[in-house]
N, C-alpha and C positions, 0 to 999 in steps of 0.2 A: 454183835462184837461191832468195835466202828472202826474204820482201815487206821490201817498205822502206813508212816510214809518214812525213808531212808533216806535225807541227803547225804549227798559225797563231794564234797569238793578236790582231792587228787587223783591220786591214777587207780581211781576206779573209774572214774572218768572216760566217759563212751572216746574221748578223743582217744584216750592213749592208748585206744587197741591193746591192750595189755589182756593177756587170758584169762586173767584173774576176773576182767568183766564181765566175764561169759555168766559168773554167777548173778548177777545184778540182772544179765537176762533170761536168766531158768527162773528166779526166782520174785523177780518183781519184775515192774511197765515202768516204763519212763512216764511221769505226772510233766517236767515241765522244769521252765533252768528258776535258779528261785540266791537267795541269799542269807547268812544270819550275820549278826552283830558279833565282830570280833575281829581279831589279829591271823593274819599268818604269817608261817615260816617257811623258811630252808630248812630240813632236819639231816639230809644223807642226799641220795635221791628220791624224797618223797619228802611233802611237807606236812606241817602239823598245824593245827589251829588252836586257837584259845579263844574262850569268852571275851568281850569286852562288854563294860554296861552303854559306852560309847556311840549312839547313833551310827555317827558318822561312818565309824571303819565297815565297812564290808567286808565279807568271805562272798563271792561268788562260787555255785557249780547245780549238781543237777539237783534232780527230789524224784523220786521212786514211791509209789506205790510196792509194797513190799503184798506178793502170793502166797511165800509161806517160809512166817516168820521163823519156824524152829531151822530148818533147813539151812533157810540165809544167814543168822544167826551161828547158828552150832560154824559151821565155814569162812565166814568172818571173822568171827570175835579170833579166831587161831591166824589168818593172813593176820591180821593186825596184833598178834599177839596176846590177848586179855585176856583167854581163856583157861580155865585151870591147870592149863598144859606148860603154861611159864610162869615163872616167878614173879612175884609181887617185892617192887609195885610195879603194876605194867605201865607201858608207855603212853599206850591211848586207853580211857573213858569209854565208855557206849552210854552215849544219857540224852535224853529227849530235851532238845531245846527249840525256843523261835524262829519258824522259816519264814522268811518273807517270800510271796510267790507276785505273779504279774497282777495289778493291778493294788496294791499295800494292799494285800488278804494273808493270813497270819495265821501256819496251823506248825504244827506239834511234828518233832521228828525225830527219830534215832540219830545221831551223828558221832562218830568219831572221834576225840576232843583229846590234843596232847595233853600229858600227865605230869610234862617234865620242866624243868626253868628253862625261862626261858634269854637269859641273860648268854651274850656270844651268841645266837642265833641269827641270819639274815628276816628279816620281814621283807613279807614282799608288798609291798604298797599296795597295792596295783588290788592284789587280795583274788589273784584268779591265776591257779597254780597254774591251767592252760595255757592263758596268755604269757605269761612268763615265761614258759621252757617253748614256747614259739621264737623267742628271744634266743635260744639259743640253741635251735633248732634241734630240739628230741622231742618233739613230741610226733610219735607216730600212726598212723590210722592205716583202718583194718581195706585191703582192697578193693575188698566188696560188699 
């Protein structure tokens, strides 16, 4: 069985210190920083990413090695409201796409992709949700 990864670019990142990040710590192991080819949008109090074929448009985030895939996706699919518990069409789709990591190495990782129209949404040009939210003073950090 080969290794599987998940890439997170928004509120699941460790810098936000939200309780849901505990799922990442429990069922995954941090692997490093990475990026994908796409565009990042501000939705409500969270972001959404859409894929792009334009290689210069990068969305930055964290790559994790998945330790317990079944448990992780059971809980994260519910958090992202793309499980069978939510009506279709879902706001997000979970799919595997290319992630670029250190030294330009590319690997496949699961990513929650925004599944709705982006017309009227604010695009985050930096592709970095943590940096974007720091500008608003809204990134929380764990004290410990």
